[in-house]
Structure formats: C-alpha cells, structure tokens
MIKOL-848007 format. One line per field, with one value per residue (C-alpha): residue number from 0; residue in one letter; x, y, z. Coordinates in nm, 4 decimals. Layout:
N
n [NUM/...]
res [a/...]
u [X/...]
v [Y/...]
w [Z/...]
***
This chain:
469
n [0/1/2/3/4/5/6/7/8/9/10/11/12/13/14/15/16/17/18/19/20/21/22/23/24/25/26/27/28/29/30/31/32/33/34/35/36/37/38/39/40/41/42/43/44/45/46/47/48/49/50/51/52/53/54/55/56/57/58/59/60/61/62/63/64/65/66/67/68/69/70/71/72/73/74/75/76/77/78/79/80/81/82/83/84/85/86/87/88/89/90/91/92/93/94/95/96/97/98/99/100/101/102/103/104/105/106/107/108/109/110/111/112/113/114/115/116/117/118/119/120/121/122/123/124/125/126/127/128/129/130/131/132/133/134/135/136/137/138/139/140/141/142/143/144/145/146/147/148/149/150/151/152/153/154/155/156/157/158/159/160/161/162/163/164/165/166/167/168/169/170/171/172/173/174/175/176/177/178/179/180/181/182/183/184/185/186/187/188/189/190/191/192/193/194/195/196/197/198/199/200/201/202/203/204/205/206/207/208/209/210/211/212/213/214/215/216/217/218/219/220/221/222/223/224/225/226/227/228/229/230/231/232/233/234/235/236/237/238/239/240/241/242/243/244/245/246/247/248/249/250/251/252/253/254/255/256/257/258/259/260/261/262/263/264/265/266/267/268/269/270/271/272/273/274/275/276/277/278/279/280/281/282/283/284/285/286/287/288/289/290/291/292/293/294/295/296/297/298/299/300/301/302/303/304/305/306/307/308/309/310/311/312/313/314/315/316/317/318/319/320/321/322/323/324/325/326/327/328/329/330/331/332/333/334/335/336/337/338/339/340/341/342/343/344/345/346/347/348/349/350/351/352/353/354/355/356/357/358/359/360/361/362/363/364/365/366/367/368/369/370/371/372/373/374/375/376/377/378/379/380/381/382/383/384/385/386/387/388/389/390/391/392/393/394/395/396/397/398/399/400/401/402/403/404/405/406/407/408/409/410/411/412/413/414/415/416/417/418/419/420/421/422/423/424/425/426/427/428/429/430/431/432/433/434/435/436/437/438/439/440/441/442/443/444/445/446/447/448/449/450/451/452/453/454/455/456/457/458/459/460/461/462/463/464/465/466/467/468]
res [x/x/x/x/x/x/x/x/x/x/x/x/x/x/x/x/x/x/x/x/x/x/x/x/x/x/x/x/x/x/x/x/x/x/x/x/x/x/x/x/x/x/x/x/x/x/x/x/x/x/x/x/x/x/x/x/x/x/x/x/x/x/x/x/x/x/x/x/x/x/x/x/x/x/x/x/x/x/x/x/x/x/x/x/x/x/x/x/x/x/x/x/x/x/x/x/x/x/x/x/x/x/x/x/x/x/x/x/x/x/x/x/x/x/x/x/x/x/x/x/x/x/x/x/x/x/x/x/x/x/x/x/x/x/x/x/x/x/x/x/x/x/x/x/x/x/x/x/x/x/x/x/x/x/x/x/x/x/x/x/x/x/x/x/x/x/x/x/x/x/x/x/x/x/x/x/x/x/x/x/x/x/x/x/x/x/x/x/x/x/x/x/x/x/x/x/x/x/x/x/x/x/x/x/x/x/x/x/x/x/x/x/x/x/x/x/x/x/x/x/x/x/x/x/x/x/x/x/x/x/x/x/x/x/x/x/x/x/x/x/x/x/x/x/x/x/x/x/x/x/x/x/x/x/x/x/x/x/x/x/x/x/x/x/x/x/x/x/x/x/x/x/x/x/x/x/x/x/x/x/x/x/x/x/x/x/x/x/x/x/x/x/x/x/x/x/x/x/x/x/x/x/x/x/x/x/x/x/x/x/x/x/x/x/x/x/x/x/x/x/x/x/x/x/x/x/x/x/x/x/x/x/x/x/x/x/x/x/x/x/x/x/x/x/x/x/x/x/x/x/x/x/x/x/x/x/x/x/x/x/x/x/x/x/x/x/x/x/x/x/x/x/x/x/x/x/x/x/x/x/x/x/x/x/x/x/x/x/x/x/x/x/x/x/x/x/x/x/x/x/x/x/x/x/x/x/x/x/x/x/x/x/x/x/x/x/x/x/x/x/x/x/x/x/x/x/x/x/x/x/x/x/x/x/x/x/x/x/x/x/x/x/x/x/x/x/x/x/x/x/x/x/x/x/x/x/x/x/x/x/x/x/x/x/x/x/x/x/x]
u [0.0000/0.2812/0.4529/0.1291/0.0825/0.4469/0.4073/0.0926/0.2589/0.5696/0.3581/0.1566/0.4753/0.6334/0.3155/0.2871/0.6550/0.5965/0.2874/0.3924/0.4055/0.5643/0.5874/0.5493/0.7032/0.6021/0.8319/0.7546/0.9308/0.7505/0.8722/1.1918/1.2732/1.3821/1.7404/1.7905/1.9781/2.3438/2.2953/2.1954/2.5217/2.3704/2.6394/2.6058/2.3683/2.5052/2.2563/2.4685/2.1801/1.9482/2.2402/2.2983/1.9284/1.9270/2.2339/2.0676/1.7164/1.5139/1.5774/1.3159/1.4458/1.1010/0.8672/0.5768/0.3906/0.0130/-0.0168/0.1910/0.1138/0.0995/-0.2554/-0.3395/-0.0428/-0.1338/-0.4848/-0.3403/-0.1039/-0.3889/-0.6366/-0.4462/-0.6623/-0.5944/-0.6611/-0.9465/-1.1533/-1.1179/-1.2319/-0.8796/-0.8594/-0.5748/-0.3750/-0.5907/-0.8961/-1.0344/-1.0294/-1.3774/-1.4659/-1.6365/-1.2963/-1.1385/-0.7918/-0.4833/-0.4584/-0.8255/-0.7653/-0.4572/-0.6354/-0.8897/-0.6169/-0.4491/-0.2040/-0.1296/-0.1262/0.0537/0.0838/0.3653/0.4010/0.2134/-0.1463/-0.3087/-0.6218/-0.8651/-0.9609/-0.7382/-0.4877/-0.2023/0.1118/0.0701/-0.1076/-0.1875/-0.4876/-0.7704/-0.9341/-1.2667/-1.1412/-1.3710/-1.1125/-0.7917/-0.5765/-0.8074/-1.0945/-0.9036/-0.7595/-0.4709/-0.4644/-0.1813/-0.0894/0.1374/0.0321/-0.0125/-0.2463/0.0241/0.3990/0.6030/0.9583/1.1968/1.0579/0.7069/0.3804/0.2081/-0.0969/-0.0781/-0.4279/-0.5719/-0.3393/-0.1027/0.2695/0.5688/0.8985/1.2535/1.4765/1.4625/1.1138/1.2369/1.4398/1.1543/0.8977/1.1418/1.2206/0.8492/0.7787/1.0566/0.9010/0.5727/0.7506/0.9313/0.6052/0.4398/0.7439/0.7537/0.3910/0.4793/0.2234/0.2778/0.2646/0.1969/0.3803/0.3521/0.6232/0.5331/0.8011/0.7447/1.0875/1.1931/0.8725/0.8937/0.9473/1.3013/1.4342/1.7332/1.9790/2.3006/2.5151/2.3280/2.3295/2.7098/2.7463/2.5734/2.7005/2.7994/2.4350/2.1722/1.9659/1.6618/1.8648/2.0972/1.8150/1.6325/1.9321/2.0139/1.6657/1.7300/2.0606/1.8821/1.6154/1.8820/2.0313/1.6884/1.6758/1.9966/1.8353/1.5288/1.7239/1.9517/1.6552/1.4712/1.7852/1.8391/1.4823/1.5828/1.2901/1.4793/1.4572/1.0805/1.0179/0.9529/1.0572/0.9285/1.0774/0.9487/0.8430/0.4958/0.5646/0.8404/1.0984/1.0742/1.1765/1.4312/1.6529/2.0229/2.1414/1.8251/1.5967/1.4780/1.7954/1.7396/1.3722/1.1259/0.9334/0.8596/0.5984/0.2461/0.3251/0.2427/0.5799/0.8365/0.9860/0.6475/0.5604/0.8718/1.0193/1.2913/1.1773/1.3381/1.2028/1.4229/1.3134/1.6097/1.4016/1.2733/1.5013/1.8361/2.0567/2.0418/1.8993/1.8063/1.4604/1.3599/0.9983/0.7481/0.5702/0.4092/0.2387/-0.0765/0.0916/0.1649/-0.1745/-0.2067/0.1540/0.1051/-0.2344/-0.0748/0.2082/-0.0354/-0.3017/-0.5750/-0.9103/-0.9865/-1.2812/-1.0396/-0.9721/-1.2356/-1.2852/-1.1837/-0.8317/-0.5662/-0.2505/-0.1123/0.1107/0.4866/0.5799/0.7008/0.9710/1.1333/1.3584/1.2923/1.3980/1.0585/1.0532/0.7060/0.4114/0.0752/-0.1409/-0.0704/-0.0272/-0.3052/-0.2921/-0.5918/-0.5537/-0.6812/-0.8534/-0.5317/-0.4566/-0.1492/-0.0907/0.2382/0.2443/0.5983/0.8249/0.5383/0.3767/0.0851/-0.0224/-0.3643/-0.4094/-0.6942/-0.6366/-0.8592/-0.9879/-0.9921/-0.7079/-0.3369/-0.1960/0.1736/0.3525/0.6977/0.9191/1.0656/1.3220/1.5031/1.3814/1.3278/1.3593/1.0498/1.2181/1.0795/0.7033/0.6250/0.2536/0.1011/-0.2724/-0.2131/0.0818/-0.0113/0.0681/-0.1416/-0.4417/-0.3857/-0.3207/-0.5907/-0.8460/-0.7086/-0.7275/-1.0879/-1.1836/-1.0058/-1.1685/-1.5173/-1.4369/-1.2889/-1.5884/-1.8150/-1.5918/-1.6067/-1.9872/-1.9708/-2.0727/-1.8034/-1.9743/-2.2686/-2.4965/-2.3742/-2.3446/-2.0925/-2.1410/-2.0988/-1.7320/-1.5496/-1.4857/-1.1400/-1.0457/-0.7552/-0.7407/-0.7476/-1.1190/-1.2011/-1.2991/-1.1359/-0.7921/-0.8428/-0.7739/-0.4167/-0.3488/-0.1921/0.0656/0.1340/0.1492/0.5268/0.6209/0.8103/0.5884/0.2658/0.3799/0.2754/-0.0551/-0.1501/-0.0206/-0.3721/-0.5386]
v [0.0000/0.2405/0.1618/0.2346/0.5729/0.6642/0.5781/0.7905/1.0887/1.0549/1.0390/1.3462/1.5350/1.4551/1.5482/1.8799/1.9448/1.8926/2.1133/2.4586/2.6826/2.4580/2.6130/2.4015/2.4516/2.2057/2.2184/2.0260/2.0131/1.9497/1.6368/1.5728/1.2029/0.9806/0.9647/1.3381/1.4308/1.4486/1.2210/0.9420/0.9977/1.1412/1.1448/1.5147/1.6902/1.8359/1.9282/2.0406/2.2069/1.9086/1.6877/1.8949/1.8920/1.5135/1.4715/1.6767/1.5369/1.2276/1.1055/0.8721/0.6230/0.4766/0.7752/0.7993/1.0805/1.0841/0.9822/0.9563/1.3117/1.6571/1.7670/1.4331/1.4554/1.8124/1.6987/1.4157/1.6495/1.8812/1.6079/1.2964/1.0992/0.8985/1.1546/0.9803/1.0264/1.4049/1.4347/1.5117/1.2157/1.3473/1.6617/1.9732/1.8575/2.0895/1.9883/1.9568/2.2258/1.9543/1.8132/1.9075/2.0524/2.0882/2.4701/2.5043/2.2926/2.4922/2.8246/2.7183/2.6790/3.0123/2.9480/3.1929/3.0083/3.0914/2.9338/3.0203/2.8808/2.6181/2.5457/2.3295/2.2423/2.4857/2.2946/2.4844/2.3246/2.4682/2.6532/2.8394/3.1738/3.4025/3.2832/3.5330/3.6806/3.5482/3.1896/2.9835/2.7098/2.9036/2.8764/3.1142/2.8665/2.5955/2.7787/3.0007/3.3572/3.4743/3.3466/3.4259/3.1599/3.0406/2.7793/2.5363/2.5140/2.8360/2.9295/3.2235/3.5757/3.4572/3.6480/3.5529/3.6490/3.7956/3.7329/3.8178/4.1048/4.0279/4.0908/4.0353/3.9041/3.8726/3.5754/3.2043/3.0961/2.8774/3.1586/3.4059/3.2047/3.1140/3.4830/3.5619/3.2751/3.3949/3.7418/3.5836/3.3838/3.6946/3.8860/3.6057/3.5394/3.9086/3.8797/3.5692/3.3749/3.0163/2.9631/2.6955/2.7751/2.5797/2.6273/2.4434/2.4888/2.4841/2.3197/2.1040/2.0816/2.1710/2.4103/2.4056/2.7576/2.8353/3.1104/3.1193/3.0632/2.7371/2.6226/2.6468/2.3663/2.1210/2.2338/1.8785/1.7597/1.7826/2.1040/1.9803/1.7857/2.0811/2.3219/2.0575/1.9951/2.3656/2.4285/2.1698/2.3360/2.6668/2.4904/2.3460/2.6916/2.8172/2.5394/2.6854/3.0310/2.8873/2.7067/3.0050/3.2422/3.0307/3.0157/3.3923/3.4424/3.2291/2.9933/2.6967/2.4822/2.4845/2.4858/2.1567/2.1641/1.8771/1.8391/1.6071/1.5877/1.5622/1.2555/1.0495/1.1682/1.2436/1.0191/1.1232/1.2961/1.2231/1.1088/0.9267/1.0904/0.7858/0.6311/0.2919/0.2573/0.1284/0.3739/0.7434/1.0075/0.8824/0.5221/0.3239/0.1494/0.2845/0.5346/0.7067/0.7383/0.6960/1.0386/1.1994/1.3160/1.4746/1.6088/1.8546/1.9619/2.0295/2.0419/1.6852/1.5190/1.5797/1.3558/1.2719/0.9306/0.7289/0.5746/0.2638/0.2792/0.3097/0.6448/0.8982/1.2300/1.0785/1.0838/1.4587/1.5763/1.3121/1.3712/1.7465/1.6901/1.4829/1.7310/2.0209/1.8192/1.8831/1.7221/1.4016/1.5777/1.8036/1.5174/1.3728/0.9974/0.7584/0.8857/0.6917/0.8232/0.7843/0.9840/0.9404/1.0927/0.7576/0.7563/1.0796/0.9160/0.5441/0.2891/0.1472/-0.0569/-0.2139/-0.0030/-0.1049/0.0516/-0.0195/0.2635/0.2666/0.4252/0.4655/0.6492/0.6228/0.2914/0.1416/0.0499/-0.0342/-0.1308/-0.1236/-0.3329/-0.2946/-0.4901/-0.6229/-0.4324/-0.5340/-0.3497/-0.4048/-0.2571/-0.2952/-0.4984/-0.6263/-0.9346/-0.8118/-0.6953/-0.7632/-0.8337/-0.8027/-0.8693/-0.7449/-0.7747/-0.4254/-0.5208/-0.7518/-0.6068/-0.2278/-0.2111/-0.4359/-0.6675/-0.9974/-1.0366/-1.2943/-1.3196/-1.6628/-1.6995/-1.8879/-1.6825/-1.5785/-1.2135/-1.2180/-1.3414/-1.0902/-0.7853/-0.8674/-0.8674/-0.5364/-0.3780/-0.4930/-0.3485/-0.0209/0.0020/-0.0301/0.2376/0.4766/0.4316/0.5440/0.8475/0.9363/0.9397/1.1785/0.9319/1.0703/1.4106/1.4969/1.5462/1.2167/1.3852/1.5883/1.9611/2.0975/2.1247/2.3619/2.2029/2.0687/2.3110/2.5140/2.8697/2.9978/2.9064/3.1610/3.5146/3.6563/3.5607/3.6603/4.0298/3.9303/3.7414/4.0343/4.1034/3.7349/3.5925/3.6322/3.5079/3.1757/2.9837/3.0909/3.1229/2.7776/2.7929/3.1357/3.1014/3.0337/3.3212]
w [0.0000/0.0935/-0.2386/-0.4253/-0.2498/-0.3165/-0.6865/-0.7181/-0.5450/-0.7644/-1.0811/-0.9812/-0.8957/-1.2310/-1.4170/-1.2345/-1.3079/-1.6779/-1.6838/-1.5588/-1.8616/-2.1185/-2.4640/-2.7768/-3.1203/-3.3934/-3.6959/-4.0144/-4.3485/-4.6775/-4.8638/-4.6659/-4.6866/-4.3983/-4.5245/-4.5720/-4.2548/-4.1650/-3.8648/-4.1046/-4.2934/-4.6077/-4.8796/-4.9741/-4.7335/-4.4122/-4.1390/-3.8421/-3.6613/-3.6885/-3.5861/-3.2723/-3.1937/-3.2306/-3.0095/-2.7337/-2.7615/-2.8387/-3.1936/-3.3408/-3.5950/-3.6661/-3.6838/-3.9282/-4.0994/-4.0654/-4.4303/-4.7484/-4.8683/-4.7117/-4.6140/-4.4482/-4.2109/-4.1178/-4.0275/-3.8181/-3.6297/-3.5344/-3.4343/-3.3234/-3.5678/-3.8820/-4.1562/-4.3384/-4.0215/-4.0545/-4.4162/-4.5383/-4.7748/-4.9886/-5.0575/-5.0854/-4.8901/-4.6225/-4.2556/-4.1074/-3.8557/-3.6517/-3.5586/-3.2246/-3.2737/-3.0580/-3.0852/-2.9877/-2.6788/-2.5818/-2.6316/-2.3705/-2.1070/-2.1741/-2.4587/-2.7384/-3.0685/-3.3914/-3.7360/-3.9760/-4.3278/-4.5246/-4.4229/-4.6960/-4.4994/-4.6641/-4.9797/-5.2230/-5.4580/-5.6603/-5.5467/-5.2211/-5.2256/-4.9323/-4.7326/-4.7611/-4.4540/-4.5847/-4.6062/-4.3857/-4.3261/-4.2653/-3.9503/-3.7592/-3.7953/-3.6080/-3.3100/-3.4223/-3.2805/-3.5037/-3.8479/-4.1394/-4.3857/-4.7417/-4.8838/-4.9975/-5.0741/-5.1077/-5.2042/-5.2377/-5.1915/-5.1006/-5.0807/-4.7539/-4.5525/-4.2047/-4.0735/-4.4147/-4.5061/-4.7947/-4.7436/-4.9728/-4.8355/-4.9647/-4.8952/-4.8266/-4.7176/-4.4301/-4.2802/-4.3229/-4.1287/-3.8514/-3.7961/-3.7911/-3.5508/-3.3187/-3.3179/-3.2065/-2.9348/-2.8108/-2.7758/-2.5825/-2.3626/-2.2719/-2.1579/-1.9567/-2.1584/-2.2781/-2.6534/-2.9114/-3.2342/-3.5602/-3.8253/-4.1447/-4.4111/-4.7859/-4.8213/-5.0050/-5.2126/-5.5820/-5.7533/-5.6211/-5.5742/-5.3538/-5.2685/-5.4716/-5.1625/-5.0938/-5.4569/-5.4710/-5.2180/-5.4546/-5.7958/-5.8921/-5.8845/-6.1585/-6.1575/-5.9653/-5.7096/-5.6630/-5.5755/-5.3719/-5.1471/-5.1338/-4.9926/-4.7225/-4.6402/-4.5813/-4.3781/-4.1501/-4.1079/-3.9997/-3.7386/-3.5973/-3.5900/-3.4156/-3.1454/-3.0866/-3.0712/-2.8155/-2.6019/-2.6230/-2.4997/-2.1987/-2.2537/-2.3985/-2.0844/-2.0847/-2.4578/-2.6358/-3.0028/-3.2172/-3.5652/-3.8386/-4.2064/-4.3591/-4.5762/-4.7304/-4.9800/-5.3495/-5.6414/-5.9045/-5.6502/-5.6620/-5.4112/-5.3016/-5.0473/-4.8527/-4.7118/-4.8734/-4.7760/-5.0338/-5.2538/-5.2107/-5.1284/-5.2005/-5.1061/-4.7912/-4.8107/-4.5638/-4.8075/-4.8350/-4.4655/-4.2468/-4.1731/-3.9587/-3.6137/-3.3078/-2.9783/-2.7914/-2.4413/-2.2100/-1.8931/-1.9306/-2.1900/-2.0274/-2.2427/-2.6104/-2.6958/-3.0015/-2.9850/-3.1808/-3.0631/-3.3528/-3.3194/-3.5467/-3.6132/-3.4696/-3.1245/-3.1143/-2.9812/-2.7045/-2.5947/-2.5593/-2.3995/-2.1226/-2.0665/-2.0284/-1.8468/-2.1031/-2.0275/-2.2110/-2.3747/-2.5686/-2.8113/-3.0419/-3.0232/-3.1654/-3.1028/-3.2945/-3.1275/-2.7772/-2.5443/-2.5792/-2.2416/-2.1074/-2.3788/-2.2688/-2.0107/-2.0512/-2.3111/-2.4007/-2.7200/-2.7419/-2.8587/-2.7139/-2.9835/-3.3527/-3.6013/-3.8603/-4.2066/-4.4380/-4.7682/-5.1259/-5.0515/-4.9152/-4.5561/-4.3544/-3.9942/-3.8011/-3.4849/-3.3532/-3.5900/-3.8025/-4.0887/-4.3062/-4.6214/-4.7792/-5.1269/-5.3781/-5.6920/-5.9728/-5.7919/-5.4325/-5.2117/-5.2197/-4.8721/-4.7859/-4.4561/-4.3552/-4.0501/-4.0247/-3.7616/-4.0054/-4.3352/-4.3179/-4.6979/-4.7294/-4.9766/-4.8418/-4.8351/-4.5629/-4.6354/-4.5830/-4.5148/-4.1882/-4.0634/-3.7041/-3.7746/-4.0920/-3.8940/-3.6121/-3.8292/-4.0816/-3.8007/-3.6736/-4.0194/-4.0683/-3.7287/-3.8093/-4.1522/-4.0017/-3.7433/-4.0027/-4.2336/-3.9469/-3.8913/-4.2619/-4.2371/-3.9401/-3.6681/-3.4328/-3.4188/-3.1898/-3.4922/-3.6459/-3.9845/-4.1836/-4.2352/-4.5903/-4.6874/-4.9228/-5.2631/-5.3415/-5.6192/-5.7555/-5.6219/-5.9787/-5.9821/-5.7107/-5.8155/-5.5017/-5.6343/-5.9977/-5.9327/-5.8419/-6.1677/-6.3594/-6.0878/-6.0149/-6.3686/-6.4065/-6.0613/-6.1025/-5.8580/-6.0354/-6.3959/-6.5174/-6.3295/-6.4712/-6.8286/-6.9621/-6.7734]
***
C-alpha cells in the first residue's frame, strides 16, 4: 500500500513538473525524406543544426507521418486521428470544422497560438497563395490567434498572408517564417504567456528555388537535385536560428521543439531521399511514410537518446495533452494516437497501440516490428507482410494466409476500416453527420484571387498555373 501511495505521489509530482508553462514549437518540413539528414550519414547533405538537436534530444528512428502526402499529415497532427476520419482524404482537402484541434484545446487553457508557413487544410490546390481573410477554413478557424500563412507550398521571396493582409517578403522561405515565428515567441514570452507555435516549411517541395550561396554547395548535382538539397541546407540553417533564438529568450529549458516531415521523400533525386527505404511520397511502403523526427526539451530530456519505438504524427496531440493536463474531452474519439511521455527518459521498445494508415482505398498497420499493407487490386485486395526489424527495406514479403501475424493484423485492419468508415460518415460528431465542406479546387477558380493574376502571372511559382489566364 505504501509503495502504491508513493508511486501515485511521484507520478503526480512529475506530471505537475511537466505542466507549468511549457511552450510548444512544432516544426515540419515538406517532402523531406527519412534519409535526408546528416545524422543518417547522407552522402552530400550536411545538417549540423538538426544533428545537434538530435544529439541533445530524443531522436526517433522509426517515426511515421500521418499519411503519405501533405494535407493528411497536417490533419493528423492537429487532431491525433488517422486523416481519413477528418475528411482530409488526400492533398488539398479541407479539414472539417467539426474536428477538435490541438490549438483550440490549448487556447482554452491560456495558450497563445501561432501558425507560420504552409497550411493546406482549406480545400485549395495549386502553389501556395496568401490565405484570404474570408477563407472559412484558414488557420483562424481551427484555433490560431496569429498566423502568417499560405495555402500550400512556397519558395523564395514569397507572398504571404498575415491574418488576411497580404505581405511580400525577400529571402529564403524557411528563414523568413522562422524569424516571424521567433518574433511571435518573443512577444508572448515578454507577456509571460505560454505559446503553441507551428512552423510548417514549404521546403523542399517543388518548384526548387534556392539562394546562390546554398546552390554552390551542390554544384555537382543535376539542376533539380541541386536546388532541392540547397533548400534543405537553408532549412537546416533556420533550425539553428530557431534554437539560438529560443535560447536567447531564456525559454529553452521549458520549450519543447518537435521536428518532423509531412511525408516520405521524393523520387528522381540524386542522391536518393529515402535512405534505402522502399518507394517514395504517395506510397504506404516505408519510403512514403517513415520520416525523420526529433524532440528537444532540455528540462525533461536531459541527455540525447536514439529511440527505436514506432511512433508517429498521430501521437503529437495526445503527448502534448498529457504534458499540459488537457481534459480528455479536448480530443475527439476515436483517437488513434497515444502519449509518448514515457519515452522521454525510458527505453521502451514495445508499442501497445498499432499505427493505422488509411488512404486512397489502401490500408497499412504497423504493430511494432510487423507491418501489413492491404491494397486494392482487380480481384480483391493484395496483402503483404513485412518484418521491419530484419527487413526495413520491405524486400521480403512474408505473407502466408495462416501466418499468425497475418491473422492478427488482418483482423485489426478490418476493425479499423469499419471504425474509419463510421468516422467518414460523421458518426463521431454529436450530430452524427458531416457539415458541408469547401470544394477541393484550384485557387485559380475563385474570383477573389483573380484580381491578383496580372501582378502574379510572371512570378516563377505561379507562372505555369496562370499562363492560360
């Protein structure tokens, strides 16, 4: 009994210690593959700032995006739910307002919230344009007080929207949004107010546009690869600016910075983007969904560690919810992620709850070392089984109808599919129905943007899109 009471008191003490006024910074690249970091010994790319972050924090070697393309992972980060549940079935779909989001939950307990960079949850496709004040599904609709955002990917010298007001910038896009995010953090720190800050890069998504000083480092690569890797070099430099800025504000000890990518790497890059993993962005094989990830939080993660535990974007909301002590009601059920707090100072290897992926009619499940993929084919579904601990490249399909893991994971996938289908129909919401959603269209179809066509038509990021207007 005494041991039980002591354990409860210790747990409460640790939880209270983690609560306080912890700040959160979520950083996400756009199309950075699992192999594209210096700490994985990439042959040409150096990432000294990410490497230092990894050496000081918790580095995940088996971390997964919410889905194999961009908008789905963003929906998963904000909700803790597999993206099909949220109505974000693919890139460019709008997030349902009926979902409960992490920034909304944090606002309710006194956090200032800011979004900087790519949004891509408002139903608009095409290269990133400033989000209009009238947009019903912009960052403001999901819990962000302050935002400097664009609809999709963005590059050098971007045009962005500060809460609906258009502003033009000069320089590398990664460095621009980090400086703007640091300005937001400084304002909130001065007020003594905790903050939740989201930095979603447009790098290294196409079109690849980089500063000359970064291009020079990769002048022996083909044109696209050169600019692609140069963008990543600038992104890493911005990570250095971010970490230095947080330290100079004297808030580094109690600020959790979580770095990851929105999906796997791109094909046709030389050297390869996925570090030997199978396939690329868009795929449910490891190259399409396994991504780099690091958590740095000096107050609680005191020594750098490498974690082999399978985790993912789906775990971000529940982890932050436990740190802050958010009520269980702040997260919509079913919740697919789980809290990772126990990993911060313990070497836990077995995950209790499998990771589920549902996209474009395909499904995958990762249960520790075992992974099953179920994909439609002409006569039914093609099932594949891999042991990731011995075959991370997924080169040996171990599927046999009576294999114990096939039976176990097949049952789990069927159960998950039934649950997700109910979510798609809106059964998770109080009204048990889905409210009308914005159409998934290109922004060129909206009259509100057409007045900008004459001044945007020669900009490199919009040129191909506007050539027929």
